[in-house]
N, C-alpha and C positions, 0 to 999 in steps of 0.2 A: 935583435934578430929572433931570439926565442919567443918574445911576445908576438911577433908577426906570425910565427908558425903555430903557437899554441893558443892564440887569441887571448893572451893575458893570463893564462892559467898559471904560468910560472910565477908571475908577480903575486897572484892571489895566494898561492902556497907560501911564498916567502913572507907575505904580510901576516898570514895566520901564525907562522912559526916565529915571527920576530919577537925577541925577548932581549933584554939587556944582556950582552955577551959576557958581562962581568959576573952574572949570577950562575949558579950551578946549572939551572935549566938552559940558560943561554949557551953555555959551553957545551952541554949535551947536544942540543939541537944543531949547533954549528957543526959539530963532528958528525952526527947521525944523518943530517940532511944536506951535507956538503955537495953541492952540484959540481964542484971543481975536482972532486976526488975521482980516482980511476974507478971504473965500473966494477972491476974484479975485487979491488980492495974494499969497496963499499958493500958488495955482496957478501964477502967474507966477514966483514964487521957485523952485518945483520944476522948472518947464520949463527955466528958465535953468540950474539946477544939473545937470539930466540931460544937457544939451548939453555942459557942462564935463566931467562925469563920462565921457561917451562919448569925448571928445577925449583925456582922460588914458588911458583903457583902450586906445584905438587906438594911442597911443604905446607903452604897456607891451607890447602884444601884438606889436609889430614885432620885439621881441627878448625873447620870453617866458622865456628861461632866465637872463637877466641879473637879478641881485638889485639893484634900485635902493634906495639907502639914503642917509640924511642926516637933518638935523634937520627938524622940521616946517616951519620957516621956509625952509630951503634947498629942500625939495621944492616948497613953494608957489611960490618964485621960479622953480624949474626948469620947472614946468608953467604958469607965468604966471597964478596964481590967488591969492586972498587966503588967509591962514592959516586963517580960518574955513572957507572952502570946502575946503581941504586936510584940515581936521579932519573934515568931513563925509565926504570921500572915504575917509579912514582908518577911520572908523566903519563905512562900508559894506563895505570890503574885508577887514576884520580877521578875519572868520570863514573867509576863503578863504586866509589866509596860512599858510605852513609854520611860521613862528615868529610868534606873536601880538605885537602892539604894546601897550604899557601905555596904552591910549587913555583910561581913566578918570582917570589922573593926569598925563598928558603936558602939557607947556607947549611954547612955540614952539622951545625949545632942546633938547627931547628928541630923541634919535636914534631913528629908526624905519626900518623896511625894508618893501619891497613885494615880497618873495619869495613868490609865490603858487603854490599847487598848481593846475595848469592844469585838471585834471578837476573839482576841487572848485569852482573859480571859475566854470566854465561851468555846473555844476549849480546853484550858488547864484543865478546870473543867471536861469536857467530858473525856479527856485523863486520868485524875486522877480517873475516875469512881466515881466522887463525885456527885451523883444524888441529894443529899440534897442541892447542890449549883446550879447546872445547871437547876434545876427545880424550883428555886425561882421565884414566880409569876412576879416580876418586870422585868424579862427578856422579857416578852410578851409586856411590854410597850416600850422596847428598840428596839426589832426586831419583824418582823411579824412571824407568825407561820411557813410560808414557809422558811424564812431566818434561823430561829432556826433549822429547820429540815435539811436544806442545810448545815449549819455549823456542825451540829451533824454528818451527814453522811460523810462530808469531813474529819473530824477528825478521825472517825472510820476507814475510808478507808486508811488514811495515815499510819496506823500501820499494814495494811494487806499486806502480801507479795503474789503476784500473780505469779505463775510459768507459763512460756510460755508453750504452747502445744508442746509436744515432737513430733518430726517428725519420723514417723515409716519408717523402711527400704523400705517397699513396697509402701509408699505414693508417690504421685506425687512430684517432686522436687519443692521447693518454688521459684527457680530461673525462673520458667516458661518455661523450655525447653520441657516439655511434657514427659520427661523420668522419670523412677522411681528414687527416691532419692539415692538408693544404686548404681545405674548405672551412677549417675551424680555427684552432689556436695558431696554426702556421700561416694564416692568411697574410699577416703583415710582416713576415720574416723574409 
């Protein structure tokens, strides 16, 4: 039924998130993207997670050039969160890391790192529409206002599709012949 309404979008999302449920990542995604959960409990879950996520990023951005590393369990203890929550954080930051972590296969004893590309992390936060993250005050200590604005616009424009101006039949031909388009390059179209 959902496929008929969404045109298969639900199946696409489920396939993208499919991971072995025995892994940490599989357990995290099963809980975080549970389509059978009550809307209110899922909303509350995400609100709590976003606050924890923001707190971890605030700590990381205090010293952005330091590469934090350790086992998943050690990082969970360092940031005072559960291993499950740290798994969610690692899932979210992985695309912004200089060296990706093996999130699909990791367990709590897997050594991971949080060495992120600052520009890429900021752009990914903008792309995710996570204003609570890309507006963290520490970003202003890392980049100038102009650079932040430039990165913001660059990311926003990257998702914008610009259609080229359509050439009208009676417009001058773009080849420069001086003829109308319909009498020149548009003759056979």
